[in-house]
C-alpha positions as CSV (number, residue, x, y, z in Angstrom):
1,M,23.6,-3.0,3.3
2,A,23.0,-3.4,-0.4
3,E,19.6,-4.2,-1.6
4,H,19.3,-7.7,-3.1
5,R,17.2,-8.2,-6.2
6,P,17.1,-11.2,-8.6
7,E,19.0,-10.5,-11.8
8,G,17.0,-8.5,-14.2
9,E,14.5,-7.3,-11.6
10,V,14.1,-3.5,-11.7
11,E,11.2,-2.6,-9.4
12,N,8.4,-3.9,-7.2
13,R,5.0,-2.0,-7.1
14,I,1.9,-2.5,-4.9
15,S,-1.3,-0.9,-5.9
16,E,-5.1,-1.1,-5.5
17,T,-4.7,-2.2,-1.9
18,R,-8.0,-2.8,-0.1
19,V,-8.3,-3.7,3.6
20,R,-11.4,-5.3,5.1
21,L,-11.7,-5.7,8.9
22,Y,-13.8,-8.5,10.5
23,G,-13.3,-8.1,14.2
24,D,-9.8,-9.5,15.0
25,T,-9.3,-10.5,11.3
26,A,-8.1,-8.3,8.5
27,V,-8.1,-9.3,4.8
28,L,-5.9,-7.3,2.4
29,T,-6.2,-7.6,-1.4
30,G,-4.4,-5.8,-4.2
31,I,-2.0,-6.0,-7.1
32,Y,1.7,-6.7,-6.7
33,A,3.8,-6.0,-9.8
34,V,7.4,-6.9,-10.6
35,V,9.2,-5.1,-13.3
36,Y,12.0,-6.9,-15.1
37,E,14.5,-5.7,-17.7
38,S,15.0,-8.0,-20.7
39,N,16.7,-7.1,-23.9
40,D,16.7,-3.4,-22.9
41,R,12.9,-3.4,-22.3
42,N,10.9,-3.3,-19.1
43,I,8.5,-6.2,-18.7
44,V,5.7,-5.9,-16.1
45,R,4.2,-9.1,-14.5
46,E,1.2,-8.3,-12.4
47,N,-0.2,-10.6,-9.6
48,R,-3.3,-10.4,-7.5
49,Y,-2.6,-11.0,-3.8
50,T,-4.6,-11.7,-0.7
51,D,-3.1,-11.6,2.8
52,T,-5.1,-12.6,5.9
53,Y,-4.0,-11.3,9.4
54,I,-5.2,-12.2,12.9
55,K,-4.9,-9.8,15.8
56,R,-3.7,-11.3,19.1
57,G,-3.4,-8.8,21.9
58,R,-1.9,-5.7,20.3
59,R,-0.1,-7.4,17.5
60,W,-1.2,-8.5,14.0
61,Y,0.1,-11.8,12.7
62,L,0.0,-13.0,9.1
63,A,-2.1,-16.2,9.0
64,A,-2.2,-16.8,5.2
65,S,-0.9,-15.3,2.0
66,H,-1.7,-16.1,-1.6
67,F,-0.9,-14.5,-5.0
68,S,-1.6,-15.5,-8.5
69,L,-0.6,-14.2,-11.9
70,R,-3.1,-11.6,-13.2
71,R,-4.5,-12.2,-16.6
72,E,-3.4,-9.7,-19.2
73,R,-6.2,-7.4,-20.5
């Protein structure tokens, strides 16, 4: 099966992932970057993300997810 990417999208990257456990709850934070090609140049858009998981029995379930555009430095 061919991989589907929006037109111009080149690559996805996840970095600086941090996991914090609070009993049956896990909070993941990190940076999610999408690389696009435009006018023969690569443009990187970085986002901060937070995912919250809850453990029920032996399985983890995503309870909430959020990401926002990271300010350029």
